[in-house]
N, CA, C and O atoms as CSV, one atom per row, in Angstrom:
chain,resi,resn,atom,element,x,y,z
A,1,MET,N,N,-15.107,-6.907,-6.111
A,1,MET,CA,C,-15.160,-5.916,-6.949
A,1,MET,C,C,-16.228,-5.846,-8.165
A,1,MET,O,O,-16.353,-6.909,-8.774
A,2,ASP,N,N,-17.030,-4.746,-8.619
A,2,ASP,CA,C,-18.049,-4.456,-9.498
A,2,ASP,C,C,-17.061,-3.954,-11.107
A,2,ASP,O,O,-16.470,-2.946,-11.494
A,3,THR,N,N,-17.349,-5.349,-11.650
A,3,THR,CA,C,-16.441,-4.912,-12.558
A,3,THR,C,C,-17.436,-4.266,-13.806
A,3,THR,O,O,-17.005,-4.027,-14.934
A,4,ALA,N,N,-18.522,-4.088,-13.471
A,4,ALA,CA,C,-19.472,-2.993,-14.059
A,4,ALA,C,C,-19.001,-1.901,-14.496
A,4,ALA,O,O,-19.153,-1.467,-15.638
A,5,SER,N,N,-18.232,-1.254,-13.364
A,5,SER,CA,C,-17.673,-0.005,-13.448
A,5,SER,C,C,-16.234,0.254,-13.881
A,5,SER,O,O,-15.700,1.302,-13.518
A,6,VAL,N,N,-15.427,-0.812,-14.792
A,6,VAL,CA,C,-14.144,-1.229,-15.361
A,6,VAL,C,C,-14.390,-0.784,-16.646
A,6,VAL,O,O,-15.498,-0.966,-17.151
A,7,ALA,N,N,-13.616,-0.298,-17.163
A,7,ALA,CA,C,-13.507,0.023,-18.654
A,7,ALA,C,C,-11.907,-0.175,-18.861
A,7,ALA,O,O,-11.005,0.552,-18.445
A,8,PHE,N,N,-11.791,-1.710,-19.844
A,8,PHE,CA,C,-10.607,-2.428,-20.267
A,8,PHE,C,C,-10.693,-2.031,-21.685
A,8,PHE,O,O,-11.581,-2.290,-22.498
A,9,TYR,N,N,-9.290,-1.157,-21.872
A,9,TYR,CA,C,-9.046,-0.885,-23.161
A,9,TYR,C,C,-7.903,-1.216,-23.910
A,9,TYR,O,O,-6.847,-0.616,-23.709
A,10,TYR,N,N,-8.014,-2.241,-24.877
A,10,TYR,CA,C,-6.524,-2.602,-25.279
A,10,TYR,C,C,-6.217,-2.004,-26.825
A,10,TYR,O,O,-7.219,-1.878,-27.529
A,11,THR,N,N,-4.990,-1.643,-27.386
A,11,THR,CA,C,-4.915,-0.952,-28.115
A,11,THR,C,C,-3.899,-1.888,-29.413
A,11,THR,O,O,-3.871,-1.697,-30.629
A,12,GLY,N,N,-3.103,-2.970,-28.525
A,12,GLY,CA,C,-2.293,-3.917,-29.186
A,12,GLY,C,C,-1.152,-3.582,-28.531
A,12,GLY,O,O,-0.341,-4.504,-28.448
A,13,ALA,N,N,-0.743,-2.233,-27.889
A,13,ALA,CA,C,0.435,-2.415,-27.229
A,13,ALA,C,C,0.705,-2.911,-26.214
A,13,ALA,O,O,-0.142,-3.713,-25.821
A,14,GLU,N,N,2.009,-2.706,-25.263
A,14,GLU,CA,C,1.461,-2.807,-24.084
A,14,GLU,C,C,0.788,-2.408,-23.126
A,14,GLU,O,O,1.009,-1.197,-23.104
A,15,GLY,N,N,-0.189,-2.754,-21.968
A,15,GLY,CA,C,-0.834,-2.351,-21.124
A,15,GLY,C,C,-1.181,-3.249,-20.095
A,15,GLY,O,O,-1.333,-4.469,-20.161
A,16,PHE,N,N,-1.297,-2.405,-19.039
A,16,PHE,CA,C,-1.453,-3.204,-17.785
A,16,PHE,C,C,-3.199,-2.432,-17.192
A,16,PHE,O,O,-3.844,-1.734,-17.974
A,17,TRP,N,N,-3.588,-2.660,-16.088
A,17,TRP,CA,C,-4.629,-2.353,-15.133
A,17,TRP,C,C,-4.276,-2.818,-13.670
A,17,TRP,O,O,-3.827,-3.918,-13.346
A,18,THR,N,N,-4.479,-2.090,-13.114
A,18,THR,CA,C,-4.291,-2.276,-11.415
A,18,THR,C,C,-5.524,-1.304,-10.610
A,18,THR,O,O,-6.211,-0.364,-11.012
A,19,THR,N,N,-5.424,-2.107,-9.130
A,19,THR,CA,C,-6.326,-0.546,-8.588
A,19,THR,C,C,-5.150,0.294,-7.648
A,19,THR,O,O,-3.919,0.272,-7.678
A,20,GLY,N,N,-5.847,0.824,-7.049
A,20,GLY,CA,C,-4.838,2.200,-6.674
A,20,GLY,C,C,-3.996,1.353,-5.411
A,20,GLY,O,O,-2.982,1.979,-5.102
A,21,ASP,N,N,-4.198,-0.069,-4.521
A,21,ASP,CA,C,-3.765,-0.434,-3.596
A,21,ASP,C,C,-2.761,-1.450,-4.295
A,21,ASP,O,O,-1.941,-2.069,-3.618
A,22,SER,N,N,-2.860,-1.611,-5.767
A,22,SER,CA,C,-2.072,-2.969,-6.110
A,22,SER,C,C,-1.886,-4.520,-5.939
A,22,SER,O,O,-0.980,-5.304,-6.223
A,23,SER,N,N,-3.349,-4.654,-5.250
A,23,SER,CA,C,-3.913,-5.911,-4.718
A,23,SER,C,C,-3.890,-6.602,-6.068
A,23,SER,O,O,-3.525,-7.777,-6.058
A,24,TRP,N,N,-4.110,-6.239,-6.836
A,24,TRP,CA,C,-3.886,-7.540,-8.387
A,24,TRP,C,C,-3.420,-6.731,-9.327
A,24,TRP,O,O,-3.175,-5.554,-9.065
A,25,MET,N,N,-3.248,-7.213,-10.453
A,25,MET,CA,C,-2.990,-5.943,-11.957
A,25,MET,C,C,-3.025,-7.618,-13.134
A,25,MET,O,O,-2.673,-8.796,-13.066
A,26,VAL,N,N,-3.766,-6.570,-14.209
A,26,VAL,CA,C,-3.422,-7.537,-15.491
A,26,VAL,C,C,-2.451,-6.880,-16.125
A,26,VAL,O,O,-2.463,-5.649,-16.100
A,27,TYR,N,N,-1.365,-7.631,-16.855
A,27,TYR,CA,C,-0.292,-7.473,-17.354
A,27,TYR,C,C,-0.571,-7.497,-19.005
A,27,TYR,O,O,-0.752,-8.713,-19.083
A,28,VAL,N,N,-0.734,-7.026,-20.375
A,28,VAL,CA,C,-1.077,-7.589,-21.700
A,28,VAL,C,C,0.105,-7.139,-22.604
A,28,VAL,O,O,0.268,-5.964,-22.933
A,29,SER,N,N,0.934,-8.185,-22.989
A,29,SER,CA,C,2.113,-7.920,-23.731
A,29,SER,C,C,1.577,-7.841,-25.298
A,29,SER,O,O,0.527,-8.323,-25.722
A,30,HIS,N,N,2.563,-7.113,-26.036
A,30,HIS,CA,C,1.944,-6.888,-27.714
A,30,HIS,C,C,2.607,-8.165,-28.284
A,30,HIS,O,O,2.891,-8.413,-29.456
A,31,GLU,N,N,2.767,-8.839,-27.284
A,31,GLU,CA,C,3.519,-10.490,-27.796
A,31,GLU,C,C,2.254,-11.507,-27.345
A,31,GLU,O,O,2.466,-12.713,-27.219
A,32,ASN,N,N,1.290,-11.087,-27.177
A,32,ASN,CA,C,-0.266,-11.836,-26.867
A,32,ASN,C,C,-0.215,-12.565,-25.648
A,32,ASN,O,O,-1.016,-13.431,-25.295
A,33,SER,N,N,1.140,-12.007,-24.806
A,33,SER,CA,C,0.484,-12.812,-23.452
A,33,SER,C,C,0.035,-12.248,-22.549
A,33,SER,O,O,0.354,-11.072,-22.379
A,34,ILE,N,N,-0.862,-12.893,-21.658
A,34,ILE,CA,C,-1.275,-12.210,-20.507
A,34,ILE,C,C,-0.861,-12.420,-19.063
A,34,ILE,O,O,-0.753,-13.588,-18.690
A,35,THR,N,N,-0.572,-11.271,-18.049
A,35,THR,CA,C,-0.148,-11.914,-16.831
A,35,THR,C,C,-0.964,-11.253,-16.059
A,35,THR,O,O,-1.510,-10.151,-16.105
A,36,PHE,N,N,-0.936,-12.449,-15.087
A,36,PHE,CA,C,-2.786,-11.898,-13.663
A,36,PHE,C,C,-1.598,-12.161,-12.851
A,36,PHE,O,O,-0.930,-13.158,-13.126
A,37,GLY,N,N,-1.160,-11.212,-11.651
A,37,GLY,CA,C,-1.413,-10.782,-10.246
A,37,GLY,C,C,-2.262,-10.494,-9.413
A,37,GLY,O,O,-3.351,-9.926,-9.502
A,38,GLY,N,N,-1.504,-11.071,-8.292
A,38,GLY,CA,C,-2.535,-10.970,-7.100
A,38,GLY,C,C,-3.176,-12.389,-6.540
A,38,GLY,O,O,-4.165,-12.824,-7.130
A,39,ARG,N,N,-2.714,-13.017,-5.576
A,39,ARG,CA,C,-3.614,-14.598,-5.339
A,39,ARG,C,C,-5.030,-14.774,-5.854
A,39,ARG,O,O,-5.454,-15.551,-6.710
A,40,TRP,N,N,-5.697,-13.802,-5.075
A,40,TRP,CA,C,-7.052,-14.088,-5.257
A,40,TRP,C,C,-7.347,-13.943,-6.855
A,40,TRP,O,O,-8.147,-14.708,-7.394
A,41,LEU,N,N,-6.639,-12.887,-7.615
A,41,LEU,CA,C,-7.032,-13.132,-9.201
A,41,LEU,C,C,-6.537,-14.477,-9.519
A,41,LEU,O,O,-7.462,-15.286,-9.590
A,42,ILE,N,N,-5.871,-14.762,-9.641
A,42,ILE,CA,C,-5.101,-16.069,-9.915
A,42,ILE,C,C,-5.848,-16.823,-9.765
A,42,ILE,O,O,-6.444,-17.309,-10.725
A,43,GLU,N,N,-6.152,-17.297,-8.145
A,43,GLU,CA,C,-6.971,-18.352,-7.949
A,43,GLU,C,C,-8.332,-18.232,-8.897
A,43,GLU,O,O,-8.732,-19.144,-9.620
A,44,HIS,N,N,-8.816,-17.242,-8.788
A,44,HIS,CA,C,-10.321,-17.158,-9.329
A,44,HIS,C,C,-10.171,-17.529,-11.035
A,44,HIS,O,O,-11.034,-18.041,-11.748
A,45,MET,N,N,-8.838,-17.107,-11.408
A,45,MET,CA,C,-8.850,-17.433,-13.027
A,45,MET,C,C,-8.724,-18.424,-13.248
A,45,MET,O,O,-9.164,-18.753,-14.350
A,46,GLN,N,N,-7.969,-19.696,-12.262
A,46,GLN,CA,C,-7.826,-20.782,-12.299
A,46,GLN,C,C,-9.215,-21.597,-12.495
A,46,GLN,O,O,-9.434,-22.454,-13.350
A,47,LYS,N,N,-10.069,-21.138,-11.530
A,47,LYS,CA,C,-11.178,-21.597,-11.381
A,47,LYS,C,C,-12.233,-21.448,-12.356
A,47,LYS,O,O,-13.154,-22.233,-12.584
A,48,SER,N,N,-11.905,-20.014,-13.060
A,48,SER,CA,C,-12.913,-19.824,-14.106
A,48,SER,C,C,-12.436,-20.042,-15.539
A,48,SER,O,O,-13.398,-19.849,-16.283
A,49,VAL,N,N,-11.376,-20.356,-16.206
A,49,VAL,CA,C,-10.879,-20.755,-17.201
A,49,VAL,C,C,-10.693,-21.942,-17.306
A,49,VAL,O,O,-9.953,-22.527,-16.515
A,50,PRO,N,N,-11.340,-22.585,-18.332
A,50,PRO,CA,C,-11.311,-24.254,-18.458
A,50,PRO,C,C,-9.464,-24.541,-18.763
A,50,PRO,O,O,-8.726,-23.718,-19.304
A,51,LEU,N,N,-9.233,-25.292,-18.482
A,51,LEU,CA,C,-7.621,-25.928,-19.098
A,51,LEU,C,C,-6.716,-24.638,-18.508
A,51,LEU,O,O,-5.644,-24.449,-19.085
A,52,PHE,N,N,-7.008,-23.890,-17.588
A,52,PHE,CA,C,-5.957,-22.864,-17.342
A,52,PHE,C,C,-4.703,-22.892,-17.486
A,52,PHE,O,O,-3.993,-22.007,-17.964
A,53,GLU,N,N,-4.272,-24.320,-16.909
A,53,GLU,CA,C,-2.793,-25.092,-16.544
A,53,GLU,C,C,-2.180,-25.138,-18.009
A,53,GLU,O,O,-0.978,-25.028,-18.251
A,54,LYS,N,N,-3.116,-25.307,-18.886
A,54,LYS,CA,C,-2.817,-25.234,-20.330
A,54,LYS,C,C,-1.630,-24.137,-20.755
A,54,LYS,O,O,-0.469,-24.223,-21.154
A,55,TYR,N,N,-2.523,-23.107,-20.462
A,55,TYR,CA,C,-1.923,-21.835,-21.108
A,55,TYR,C,C,-0.591,-20.779,-19.765
A,55,TYR,O,O,-0.342,-19.573,-19.743
A,56,ILE,N,N,-0.201,-21.596,-19.118
A,56,ILE,CA,C,0.890,-21.026,-18.551
A,56,ILE,C,C,2.047,-21.096,-19.395
A,56,ILE,O,O,2.035,-21.749,-20.439
A,57,TYR,N,N,2.860,-20.574,-19.069
A,57,TYR,CA,C,4.278,-20.624,-20.029
A,57,TYR,C,C,5.222,-21.071,-19.589
A,57,TYR,O,O,5.733,-20.735,-18.520
A,58,LYS,N,N,5.564,-21.800,-20.243
A,58,LYS,CA,C,6.321,-23.280,-19.708
A,58,LYS,C,C,8.066,-22.472,-20.313
A,58,LYS,O,O,9.028,-22.302,-19.564
A,59,GLY,N,N,8.035,-22.191,-21.472
A,59,GLY,CA,C,9.320,-22.190,-21.624
A,59,GLY,C,C,9.514,-21.409,-23.233
A,59,GLY,O,O,8.764,-20.466,-23.488
A,60,PHE,N,N,10.279,-21.739,-24.001
A,60,PHE,CA,C,10.236,-21.174,-25.538
A,60,PHE,C,C,9.979,-22.550,-26.240
A,60,PHE,O,O,9.407,-22.374,-27.315
A,61,ASP,N,N,10.204,-23.742,-25.988
A,61,ASP,CA,C,10.105,-25.130,-26.837
A,61,ASP,C,C,8.697,-25.552,-27.017
A,61,ASP,O,O,7.951,-25.822,-26.075
A,62,PRO,N,N,8.411,-25.590,-28.097
A,62,PRO,CA,C,6.827,-25.686,-28.447
A,62,PRO,C,C,6.451,-26.517,-28.249
A,62,PRO,O,O,5.220,-26.510,-28.271
A,63,SER,N,N,7.221,-28.069,-27.857
A,63,SER,CA,C,6.657,-29.648,-27.704
A,63,SER,C,C,5.935,-29.522,-26.212
A,63,SER,O,O,5.113,-30.376,-25.880
A,64,LEU,N,N,6.284,-28.388,-25.302
A,64,LEU,CA,C,5.753,-28.204,-23.903
A,64,LEU,C,C,4.293,-27.896,-24.144
A,64,LEU,O,O,3.457,-28.462,-23.440
A,65,TYR,N,N,3.954,-27.122,-24.995
A,65,TYR,CA,C,2.435,-26.823,-24.995
A,65,TYR,C,C,1.905,-28.163,-26.167
A,65,TYR,O,O,1.714,-27.697,-27.290
A,66,VAL,N,N,1.755,-29.074,-26.110
A,66,VAL,CA,C,1.422,-30.374,-27.327
A,66,VAL,C,C,0.199,-30.940,-26.180
A,66,VAL,O,O,-0.482,-31.931,-26.443
């Protein structure tokens, strides 16, 4: 995908972006969470974001994120 032609705009409200065939999606919550959907996108993010596993939601217990 040519990301140069993509315009991501976020207003602070709920928002999501996807392709017409729904092969991937990005969902942003007003609660500051980001969800990636689509196996290839998730695998790419795991390789691209340092400490990716640190940012996976594990529950509400703050001690899980130390």
